[in-house]
C-alpha positions in Angstrom: 0.0 0.0 0.0 1.4 3.4 -0.8 0.7 6.5 1.0 0.9 9.9 -0.2 3.3 12.1 2.1 1.5 15.3 3.2 2.6 18.8 4.5 2.1 20.8 7.8 -1.5 21.5 6.6 -2.5 18.1 5.9 -2.5 18.9 1.9 -0.4 16.3 -0.2 3.2 17.4 -0.8 3.7 18.5 -4.6 6.6 17.9 -7.1 8.8 20.9 -8.2 6.8 21.1 -11.4 3.6 21.4 -9.7 4.9 24.0 -7.3 6.6 25.9 -9.9 3.0 25.9 -12.0 1.4 27.2 -8.9 3.7 30.4 -8.9 3.5 30.8 -12.6 7.1 30.1 -13.2 9.3 27.4 -14.6 11.0 24.5 -12.4 14.4 25.8 -12.7 13.5 29.4 -11.7 11.5 27.7 -8.9 14.3 26.2 -7.2 16.1 29.5 -7.4 13.1 31.4 -5.8 12.9 28.8 -3.2 16.6 29.1 -2.3 16.1 33.0 -2.0 13.0 32.6 0.2 15.1 29.8 2.6 12.4 27.0 1.5 13.8 23.5 1.4 12.1 20.4 -0.1 10.0 18.6 2.3 10.7 15.3 1.4 12.1 13.1 -1.6 9.9 10.5 -3.0 11.0 7.7 -5.5 8.4 5.2 -6.9 9.5 1.6 -5.8 11.5 -0.1 -8.7 12.7 3.1 -10.2 16.3 4.2 -10.1 18.1 7.5 -10.1 17.7 10.5 -7.7 14.4 11.0 -6.2 12.2 14.0 -7.0 11.8 16.9 -4.4 8.5 17.2 -2.9 7.2 20.4 -1.5 5.0 21.6 1.3 2.3 24.0 0.0 2.0 25.4 3.5 6.0 26.6 3.1 5.1 28.2 -0.3 2.2 30.0 1.4 4.4 31.2 4.4 6.8 32.7 2.0 4.1 34.3 -0.5 1.9 35.7 2.4 3.8 36.0 5.6 1.4 35.4 8.5 -1.0 33.1 6.6 0.8 29.8 7.2 -0.9 26.8 8.7 
């Protein structure tokens, strides 16, 4: 059974591409934006049976905190 990792506010963690899309920027730009705002990936998740580096998973509550201080969950 596979469980979806969740963030601080109970929402599922999102991939870099999904997080970038939510801000209207490209994934490479998102990584730079996150670094400038002190946000780190909440988790790294790789499906069983796959190889290579696990993709970063981001907590939407962290993004909300960076965009709207004081509105975090």
